[in-house]
DOMAR-379702 format. One record per residue (C-alpha): y, x, z. Coordinates in steps of 0.25 Angstrom, whole numbers, padded with zeros to 4 digits, m for minus. Layout:
BEGIN
   north    east      up
       Y       X       Z
...
END
This chain:
BEGIN
   north    east      up
    0321    0312    0309
    0318    0314    0324
    0326    0327    0324
    0338    0319    0319
    0336    0308    0330
    0335    0318    0341
    0348    0326    0335
    0356    0313    0334
    0352    0310    0348
    0358    0322    0353
    0371    0322    0346
    0379    0316    0357
    0378    0329    0365
    0390    0337    0366
    0391    0350    0358
    0397    0361    0368
    0398    0375    0364
    0393    0382    0376
    0393    0396    0371
    0404    0400    0381
    0401    0391    0391
    0398    0395    0406
    0386    0385    0408
    0384    0388    0423
    0398    0387    0428
    0402    0375    0436
    0415    0369    0441
    0412    0373    0455
    0409    0388    0451
    0422    0388    0443
    0430    0384    0456
    0423    0394    0465
    0424    0406    0455
    0437    0400    0447
    0444    0413    0441
    0432    0418    0434
    0428    0405    0427
    0442    0401    0421
    0441    0401    0406
    0426    0399    0405
    0419    0389    0396
    0411    0378    0403
    0403    0366    0399
    0404    0356    0411
    0402    0342    0412
    0402    0330    0422
    0408    0317    0426
    0423    0314    0424
    0430    0311    0437
    0444    0309    0432
    0451    0310    0419
    0465    0309    0414
    0474    0312    0403
    0486    0322    0405
    0497    0327    0396
    0489    0340    0394
    0476    0333    0391
    0464    0326    0398
    0460    0330    0412
    0446    0326    0418
    0440    0329    0431
    0425    0331    0430
    0414    0332    0440
    0405    0342    0434
    0390    0341    0433
    0379    0350    0427
    0377    0347    0412
    0363    0345    0406
    0358    0351    0393
    0367    0342    0385
    0379    0345    0393
    0378    0331    0400
    0383    0331    0415
    0372    0329    0424
    0377    0319    0434
    0365    0319    0442
    0367    0334    0446
    0377    0339    0457
    0391    0339    0452
    0397    0354    0449
    0411    0352    0453
    0423    0346    0447
    0432    0351    0435
    0444    0347    0427
    0444    0345    0412
    0456    0347    0404
    0455    0342    0390
    0466    0343    0380
    0470    0330    0375
    0468    0316    0379
    0454    0310    0384
    0452    0295    0386
    0451    0293    0400
    0442    0280    0398
    0432    0288    0391
    0434    0301    0400
    0432    0292    0413
    0427    0296    0427
    0412    0295    0427
    0410    0300    0413
    0402    0312    0410
    0409    0324    0402
    0404    0338    0397
    0415    0348    0394
    0416    0361    0387
    0428    0369    0392
    0434    0381    0398
    0439    0382    0413
    0454    0383    0413
    0457    0384    0428
    0454    0379    0442
    0463    0368    0447
    0465    0362    0461
    0464    0347    0462
    0459    0336    0471
    0446    0328    0471
    0449    0316    0480
    0456    0322    0492
    0450    0336    0491
    0455    0348    0484
    0447    0353    0472
    0447    0364    0462
    0444    0361    0448
    0440    0370    0436
    0448    0365    0424
    0441    0365    0411
    0448    0364    0398
    0439    0355    0389
    0435    0361    0375
    0425    0350    0372
    0421    0337    0380
    0409    0327    0380
    0410    0314    0387
    0396    0308    0390
    0393    0294    0387
    0395    0285    0399
    0383    0283    0409
    0372    0292    0412
    0367    0302    0402
    0357    0296    0392
    0343    0302    0393
    0337    0305    0379
    0328    0294    0374
    0317    0297    0364
    0307    0287    0360
    0296    0289    0350
    0287    0278    0346
    0284    0266    0338
    0287    0252    0343
    0297    0241    0348
    0306    0244    0360
    0313    0233    0367
    0324    0236    0377
    0337    0233    0382
END
């Protein structure tokens, strides 16, 4: 019974296939060593800065952060640079809104020149294979309670 409870508590985690993923590669490294990383599979995540839908699909600008063991972006760590996410099809921009956390498995398609405010910036462009949009707010900490009794709370 306890095993079923623990398994159901973990079921909201994304299931990314990381067999072909280059786990140590960051957006900053891709920009610095651009040609050799095009085509590589990555598992990146971070906070959505901007999202819009275009004729060819959705496009998101992401501020990348390191991922923890459950592939959740660790917003309390220093950012790793920015990247653009290209997704085939429509994404609801009210859900994929600025400030939301997102993890993505995809491949590096190219490097694209753009702007961050008034400064030029080079973005790795990742073609999404699988996305996971995390719940709003800070990541929930695991809560496991054992005992017998009555608990009152808000």
